[in-house]
C-alpha positions as CSV (number, residue, x, y, z in Angstrom):
1,X,18.3,8.6,-21.0
2,X,20.7,6.8,-23.1
3,X,23.6,6.8,-20.7
4,X,21.5,4.7,-18.2
5,X,19.5,2.6,-20.5
6,X,21.4,1.2,-23.6
7,X,20.0,0.0,-27.0
8,X,19.4,-3.6,-25.8
9,X,17.5,-2.4,-22.7
10,X,15.3,-0.1,-24.6
11,X,14.4,-2.6,-27.4
12,X,13.6,-5.4,-24.9
13,X,11.2,-3.3,-23.0
14,X,9.7,-1.9,-26.1
15,X,8.9,-5.6,-27.2
16,X,7.8,-6.3,-23.7
17,X,5.2,-3.5,-23.8
18,X,4.1,-4.6,-27.2
19,X,3.5,-8.1,-26.4
20,X,2.0,-7.3,-22.9
21,X,4.6,-9.4,-21.0
22,X,6.8,-6.6,-19.5
23,X,7.0,-8.3,-16.3
24,X,8.6,-11.4,-17.9
25,X,10.8,-9.2,-20.0
26,X,12.2,-7.3,-16.9
27,X,13.0,-10.6,-15.2
28,X,15.0,-11.6,-18.2
29,X,16.8,-8.3,-18.3
30,X,17.5,-8.7,-14.4
31,X,19.2,-12.1,-15.2
32,X,21.0,-10.5,-18.1
33,X,22.3,-7.7,-15.9
34,X,23.4,-10.0,-13.1
35,X,25.5,-11.9,-15.6
36,X,27.2,-8.8,-16.9
37,X,28.0,-7.7,-13.5
38,X,29.4,-11.1,-12.7
39,X,31.7,-11.1,-15.8
40,X,32.7,-7.6,-14.9
41,X,33.6,-8.4,-11.5
42,X,35.5,-11.5,-12.7
43,X,37.6,-9.2,-14.9
44,X,38.2,-6.7,-12.1
45,X,39.3,-9.6,-9.7
46,X,41.9,-10.8,-12.3
47,X,43.4,-7.5,-12.8
48,X,43.3,-6.4,-9.3
49,X,46.5,-8.3,-8.1
50,X,48.6,-7.3,-11.1
51,X,47.5,-3.7,-11.0
52,X,48.4,-3.5,-7.2
53,X,51.8,-5.1,-7.8
54,X,52.6,-2.9,-10.8
55,X,51.6,0.2,-8.9
56,X,53.7,-0.8,-5.9
57,X,56.6,-1.6,-8.1
58,X,56.5,1.6,-10.0
59,X,56.4,3.6,-6.7
60,X,59.2,1.7,-5.3
61,X,61.4,2.3,-8.5
62,X,60.6,5.9,-8.7
63,X,61.7,6.3,-4.9
64,X,64.9,4.2,-5.6
65,X,65.8,6.4,-8.7
66,X,64.7,9.6,-7.4
67,X,65.9,9.6,-3.8
68,X,68.1,6.7,-2.9
69,X,70.4,6.0,-5.9
70,X,71.5,9.4,-6.5
71,X,73.4,9.6,-3.1
72,X,75.2,6.4,-4.1
73,X,75.7,7.6,-7.5
74,X,77.5,10.8,-6.5
75,X,80.0,8.7,-4.4
76,X,80.9,6.3,-7.0
77,X,81.3,9.2,-9.8
78,X,83.4,11.4,-7.4
79,X,85.9,8.4,-6.9
80,X,86.1,8.3,-10.8
81,X,86.4,4.5,-10.7
82,X,85.9,2.5,-13.9
83,X,82.2,1.6,-13.6
84,X,80.5,-1.3,-15.5
85,X,78.1,-0.1,-18.3
86,X,74.8,-1.1,-16.7
87,X,75.9,0.5,-13.3
88,X,76.8,3.7,-15.2
89,X,73.4,3.7,-16.9
90,X,71.4,3.1,-13.9
91,X,73.4,5.5,-11.7
92,X,73.1,8.3,-14.3
93,X,69.5,7.7,-14.9
94,X,68.9,8.1,-11.3
95,X,70.7,11.6,-11.2
96,X,68.7,12.6,-14.1
97,X,65.3,11.6,-12.4
98,X,66.4,13.2,-9.2
99,X,67.0,16.6,-11.1
100,X,63.7,16.3,-13.1
101,X,61.4,14.7,-10.4
102,X,58.3,16.9,-11.1
103,X,58.9,16.7,-14.9
104,X,59.0,13.0,-14.7
105,X,56.0,12.9,-12.6
106,X,54.1,15.4,-14.8
107,X,55.1,13.5,-17.8
108,X,53.7,10.1,-16.2
109,X,50.4,11.7,-15.4
110,X,50.1,13.4,-18.8
111,X,50.9,10.1,-20.5
112,X,48.1,8.1,-18.5
113,X,45.6,10.9,-19.4
114,X,46.5,10.9,-23.0
115,X,46.2,7.1,-23.2
116,X,42.7,7.0,-21.4
117,X,41.7,10.0,-23.9
118,X,43.1,8.3,-27.1
119,X,41.1,5.0,-26.1
120,X,37.8,7.0,-25.9
121,X,38.2,8.0,-29.5
122,X,36.5,5.2,-31.8
123,X,39.2,5.3,-34.5
124,X,42.1,4.8,-32.1
125,X,40.1,2.2,-30.2
126,X,39.4,0.3,-33.2
127,X,43.2,0.3,-34.0
128,X,44.0,-0.6,-30.6
129,X,41.6,-3.5,-30.4
130,X,42.9,-4.8,-33.7
131,X,46.4,-4.9,-32.3
132,X,45.6,-6.5,-29.2
133,X,43.6,-9.2,-30.6
134,X,46.7,-10.4,-32.4
135,X,48.1,-11.5,-29.3
136,X,47.3,-15.3,-28.9
137,X,46.1,-15.4,-25.3
138,X,44.4,-12.0,-25.3
139,X,42.8,-12.8,-28.5
140,X,41.3,-15.8,-27.2
141,X,40.0,-14.0,-24.1
142,X,38.3,-11.3,-26.1
143,X,37.0,-14.1,-28.6
144,X,35.1,-15.9,-25.7
145,X,34.0,-12.7,-24.1
146,X,32.5,-11.4,-27.4
147,X,30.8,-14.7,-28.2
148,X,29.5,-14.7,-24.6
149,X,27.9,-11.2,-24.9
150,X,26.7,-11.8,-28.5
151,X,24.9,-15.0,-27.8
152,X,23.6,-13.8,-24.4
153,X,22.2,-10.6,-26.0
154,X,20.7,-12.4,-28.9
155,X,19.0,-14.7,-26.6
156,X,17.5,-11.9,-24.5
157,X,16.2,-10.1,-27.4
158,X,14.8,-13.2,-29.2
159,X,13.1,-14.3,-25.8
160,X,11.4,-10.6,-25.8
161,X,10.0,-10.9,-29.3
162,X,12.5,-8.9,-31.1
163,X,12.7,-9.8,-34.8
164,X,15.9,-11.6,-35.7
165,X,17.2,-8.9,-38.2
166,X,16.9,-6.3,-35.5
167,X,18.4,-8.9,-32.9
168,X,21.6,-9.0,-35.2
169,X,21.6,-5.2,-35.6
170,X,21.7,-4.6,-31.8
171,X,23.7,-7.4,-30.7
172,X,26.7,-6.5,-33.0
173,X,27.2,-3.2,-30.9
174,X,28.0,-5.3,-27.7
175,X,31.2,-7.0,-29.3
176,X,34.6,-5.6,-29.0
177,X,36.3,-7.3,-32.0
178,X,35.8,-5.4,-35.2
179,X,36.1,-8.5,-37.2
180,X,33.2,-10.1,-35.3
181,X,31.3,-6.9,-35.6
182,X,31.7,-6.9,-39.2
183,X,30.8,-10.6,-39.5
184,X,27.5,-10.2,-37.8
185,X,26.6,-7.4,-40.0
186,X,27.3,-9.6,-43.0
187,X,25.1,-12.3,-41.3
188,X,22.3,-9.9,-41.0
189,X,22.6,-8.9,-44.7
190,X,22.4,-12.5,-45.6
191,X,19.6,-13.6,-43.6
192,X,17.6,-10.7,-45.1
193,X,18.0,-12.5,-48.6
194,X,16.4,-15.7,-47.2
195,X,19.2,-17.6,-45.6
196,X,19.1,-19.3,-42.2
197,X,21.2,-18.1,-39.3
198,X,23.4,-21.1,-39.2
199,X,24.0,-21.2,-43.0
200,X,24.7,-17.6,-42.9
201,X,27.2,-18.0,-40.1
202,X,28.8,-21.1,-42.1
203,X,30.2,-18.4,-44.5
204,X,32.2,-16.7,-41.7
205,X,33.9,-19.8,-39.7
206,X,36.7,-17.8,-38.3
207,X,34.2,-15.6,-36.5
208,X,31.6,-18.2,-35.6
209,X,33.0,-21.5,-34.3
210,X,31.6,-24.8,-35.5
211,X,30.0,-25.6,-32.1
212,X,28.1,-22.3,-32.1
213,X,26.9,-22.9,-35.6
214,X,25.7,-26.6,-34.6
215,X,23.9,-25.3,-31.6
216,X,22.2,-22.4,-33.6
217,X,21.1,-24.9,-36.4
218,X,19.6,-27.3,-33.7
219,X,17.9,-24.2,-32.2
220,X,16.4,-23.3,-35.6
221,X,15.1,-26.7,-36.4
222,X,13.6,-27.2,-32.9
223,X,12.0,-23.7,-32.9
224,X,14.1,-23.0,-29.5
225,X,16.8,-20.7,-31.0
226,X,16.6,-18.3,-27.9
227,X,17.2,-21.2,-25.3
228,X,20.1,-22.7,-27.5
229,X,21.8,-19.3,-27.6
230,X,21.3,-19.1,-23.8
231,X,23.0,-22.5,-23.5
232,X,25.9,-21.6,-25.6
233,X,26.3,-18.2,-24.1
234,X,26.7,-20.0,-20.6
235,X,29.4,-22.2,-22.1
236,X,31.4,-19.3,-23.6
237,X,31.0,-17.5,-20.3
238,X,32.6,-20.4,-18.4
239,X,35.4,-20.7,-21.0
240,X,36.2,-17.0,-20.5
241,X,36.1,-17.2,-16.7
242,X,38.4,-20.3,-16.7
243,X,40.9,-18.6,-19.0
244,X,41.0,-15.5,-16.8
245,X,41.4,-17.5,-13.7
246,X,44.4,-19.4,-15.3
247,X,46.1,-16.4,-16.4
248,X,45.7,-14.7,-13.1
249,X,47.5,-17.8,-11.5
250,X,50.2,-17.5,-14.1
251,X,50.7,-13.7,-13.7
252,X,51.4,-13.7,-9.9
253,X,54.9,-15.7,-10.3
254,X,55.7,-13.8,-13.4
255,X,55.3,-10.4,-11.7
256,X,57.4,-11.8,-8.6
257,X,60.2,-12.7,-10.9
258,X,60.0,-9.5,-12.8
259,X,60.1,-7.6,-9.5
260,X,63.2,-9.8,-8.4
261,X,65.0,-9.0,-11.6
262,X,64.6,-5.4,-11.3
263,X,65.6,-5.2,-7.7
264,X,68.5,-7.6,-8.6
265,X,69.6,-5.0,-11.4
266,X,69.5,-2.1,-8.9
267,X,71.5,-4.0,-6.3
268,X,74.2,-5.2,-9.1
269,X,74.6,-1.6,-10.2
270,X,75.7,-0.8,-6.5
271,X,77.5,-4.1,-5.4
272,X,79.6,-4.4,-8.7
273,X,81.5,-0.9,-8.2
274,X,81.8,-1.7,-4.5
275,X,83.7,-4.9,-5.3
276,X,85.9,-2.7,-7.6
C-alpha cells in the first residue's frame, strides 16, 4: 500500500522487524509523524490568512467589474466626456467582463485546474521549484524545510538500524530542492568510495551548511550520528517556523495595502470623471 506507507516508513519497519525492536521503531515513527504534522499545520496556518484575503479580494473585484462598474461605465461613455486613460481602461474592462461573465469564470476555473495538473507532472514541478527557489525569502524557507526533513528522516532511519548508504538513498526523496537532491546523491556515491559523511558533504558547501557539517562530524566521531542529526533537525525546524511566522506578520499589512490600492484605483476611475 504505497499510498499509505511511504518508502521511509517501510524501511524503518523492515529494520525494526529484522532487529527485533519493532516496538521502539514504531515509537520513533510516531514521533516523526507528529513532527511532520506540526510542520504541515504551521504552513497551513501561515497560508490561511493570505489565501482568505486573496479569495475575498478576487470575489469583490469580480463583483465590482461584472455588476457594479458596468452601470457607471455606460453613463460616462454615453456622456461622451473626455475620460482619463486609467478610468477608460477600468470602465471598458468592466463592460467586457460583464458581457463575458461565464467565459471569465470558466477561464479562471480552467486556469486553476491546469495549474494544479501541471504541478503534478514531475518535469514541470522540477522547473517550478527551480524558479521558486531563486526568490531569496522563499528559497531560504525551502532550504530550511528541506534540511529539517533530510536530517530528521536520516536520524530516524539510522536509529532504526538502516545502513548509511540506504539512508541517503531514501532521504534524498523527502527533499524538495533539486540541487539538494542531487547533492545527497553525490554524497552517497562519495561515501561508498570510503569517505566519511562530513567530508563528503564538505565538497557541496552550498547544499550543506558548515553548522550541519560540524554537527555531523561530531556525531561520527562520538558514534551518535542519529542523535546529532535529530538535534540539528530540531534547529532547522525552529528556523523554518520562525521565518514562516515572520513572513505571516509581514504579509497581513502588505495585503491590506494592496487591497486599499485596488479599491482606490476603482474609486478614482469613477470620481475623476465626476469632477469633470
